[in-house]
C-alpha positions in Angstrom: -51.0 171.7 127.1 -49.5 168.8 125.3 -50.7 169.0 121.6 -51.6 172.2 121.7 -48.8 174.3 123.4 -46.4 171.7 123.9 -45.2 168.8 122.0 -44.6 165.7 123.9 -46.1 163.0 121.6 -42.9 160.5 121.6 -42.8 161.2 125.8 -46.7 160.4 126.5 -46.5 157.5 124.0 -43.3 155.9 125.8 -44.8 156.2 129.1 -48.0 154.9 128.9 -46.7 151.9 126.7 -44.6 151.3 129.6 -48.1 151.2 131.9 -49.7 149.6 129.2 -46.9 146.3 129.1 -46.6 146.7 133.4 -50.5 145.8 133.5 -50.0 143.7 131.0 -52.6 145.6 128.4 -52.9 146.6 125.3 -50.1 149.5 124.5 -51.8 150.3 121.5 -55.6 150.5 123.2 -54.4 152.5 125.8 -52.8 155.4 123.9 -55.7 155.8 121.9 -58.0 156.0 124.6 -55.4 158.2 127.0 -55.0 161.3 124.2 -56.3 164.5 126.6 -58.1 162.8 129.5 -56.9 163.1 132.8 -54.7 159.7 133.5 -57.1 158.7 136.8 -60.4 158.7 134.6 -58.2 156.6 131.9 -56.6 153.8 134.4 -60.5 153.4 135.8 -61.3 151.9 132.6 -59.0 149.1 133.0 -57.9 148.3 136.4 -59.6 147.7 139.3 -60.2 151.0 141.6 -57.7 149.7 144.4 -54.7 149.8 141.7 -55.8 153.2 140.3 -53.4 155.8 142.3 -50.5 153.3 142.4 -50.7 153.2 138.6 -51.3 156.7 138.1 -48.3 157.5 140.5 -46.2 155.3 138.5 -47.3 156.7 134.9 -46.2 160.1 136.6 -43.0 158.8 137.7 -42.1 157.9 134.3 -43.5 160.7 132.9 -41.9 163.1 135.1 -38.7 161.1 134.3 -38.5 161.2 130.4 -39.0 164.8 129.0 -36.4 164.6 126.4 -37.7 165.6 123.5 -40.2 168.0 124.5 -40.8 171.2 122.3 -42.9 173.7 121.6 -45.5 173.4 119.4 -44.8 175.5 116.2 -45.3 179.2 116.7 -46.7 178.9 120.1 -44.1 181.1 122.0 -44.4 183.1 119.4 -48.2 183.3 119.7 -48.2 183.5 123.4 -46.0 186.3 123.4 -48.2 188.3 120.9 -51.1 187.4 123.3 -49.3 188.7 126.3 -48.5 192.2 124.0 -52.5 192.2 123.5 -52.8 192.5 127.4 -55.1 188.9 126.7 -55.6 186.4 129.9 -54.0 183.2 129.3 -54.8 180.0 130.8 -53.6 176.7 130.5 -56.8 173.8 131.4 -54.5 170.6 131.0 -55.6 167.0 132.5 -52.2 166.5 133.1 -51.0 167.1 137.1 -49.8 170.5 137.9 -46.2 169.0 139.2 -46.6 167.0 135.1 -47.2 170.4 133.2 -44.7 172.7 135.1 -41.7 170.0 134.2 -43.0 169.8 130.2 -43.6 173.7 130.0 -39.7 173.8 131.5 -39.2 171.1 129.2 -40.0 173.2 126.2 -38.9 176.3 127.3 -42.4 178.5 127.5 -43.0 180.1 130.3 -46.3 178.6 131.9 -49.0 181.6 131.9 -50.3 182.4 135.7 -53.4 180.5 135.6 -53.2 176.8 135.3 -55.9 174.4 135.7 -54.6 170.9 136.4 -56.2 167.5 136.3 -56.6 167.8 140.5 -58.0 171.2 140.7 -62.0 169.4 139.1 -63.8 166.9 140.0 -64.6 166.0 136.7 -61.9 166.1 134.0 -62.9 166.3 130.6 -64.5 165.9 128.4 -66.3 167.8 130.7 -66.4 171.5 131.1 -65.4 172.1 134.7 -61.6 172.8 133.5 -62.9 175.3 131.2 -65.4 177.0 133.5 -62.7 177.0 136.8 -60.1 178.6 134.4 -62.8 181.4 133.0 -63.7 182.4 136.3 -59.5 182.4 137.8 -59.3 184.7 134.7 -62.1 187.1 135.4 -64.1 186.1 131.7 -67.1 184.4 131.0 -66.2 180.9 129.5 -68.9 181.9 126.3 -66.1 185.3 125.6 -63.3 182.7 126.1 -61.3 181.1 122.9 -60.1 177.4 123.6 -57.5 175.9 121.3 -57.6 171.9 121.9 -56.8 169.0 119.5 -57.9 165.9 121.4 -61.8 164.8 121.1 -62.3 165.2 125.1 -60.7 168.7 125.0 -62.6 169.4 122.0 -66.2 168.4 123.9 -65.3 170.3 126.9 -64.6 173.6 125.6 -67.7 173.4 123.3 -69.6 172.1 126.5 -68.5 175.2 128.1 -69.8 177.3 125.4 -66.4 179.0 124.2 -65.2 179.3 120.7 -63.3 176.3 120.2 -60.3 176.4 117.7 -58.8 172.6 116.7 -55.1 172.5 116.6 -53.8 170.0 113.9 -55.8 167.4 112.4 -58.2 165.9 114.3 -61.3 164.9 112.5 -64.8 163.8 114.5 -68.1 165.4 114.3 -67.0 167.6 116.8 -64.7 169.3 114.6 -67.6 169.7 112.0 -68.3 173.3 112.4 -65.1 174.3 114.3 -62.5 176.6 113.1 -59.2 174.8 112.7 -55.2 175.7 112.3 -52.5 173.6 111.7 -50.2 175.7 113.9 -49.7 178.8 115.2 -47.9 180.1 112.8 -51.0 180.6 110.2 -52.1 183.2 112.9 -48.4 184.9 113.2 -48.7 184.9 109.5 -52.2 185.7 108.9 -53.6 188.0 112.1 -56.9 188.1 110.1 -57.6 184.5 111.2 -56.3 185.6 114.7 -59.6 185.3 117.3 -57.6 187.9 119.1 -57.0 190.6 116.2 
């Protein structure tokens, strides 16, 4: 969701920075490690277990209250419309909560696909493949026949572990991305349908 369909960069950075400062943590470090990972998994790295749920609740409260500036990723709305025209089943697999997914899609003016796998729907978050495996099951397709669009390391690893075809969205570079397809944004697929995995 974040960084693939919805541009919520400012909101994510702001809210995680607020949480980090509230708990006396390094905000630069927290923002760096939180990208693409469930909040509960990030917080557990830095706070005692007794404080985790309170911190995650505080973050969620701030995130739901800070939706200004959230917009669709370039070409995302049009690309989702193309997939709908092609009758391609679509799921969103996010490390965010269900409430936050609905709020950010609404803020960006994007209709949320029927299948949503959110943070609490799986026992293991990204980089584990569980979310993508569950989404494929709910769509009635094999994960190996699916295409995963991801921008963060944890998500790229999750999609790869699910044996899906993985497309990097944006500029993230790591050993994981070495042999993966890449787009800067969805306008590239709209302009050159030959590159579209579903063409």
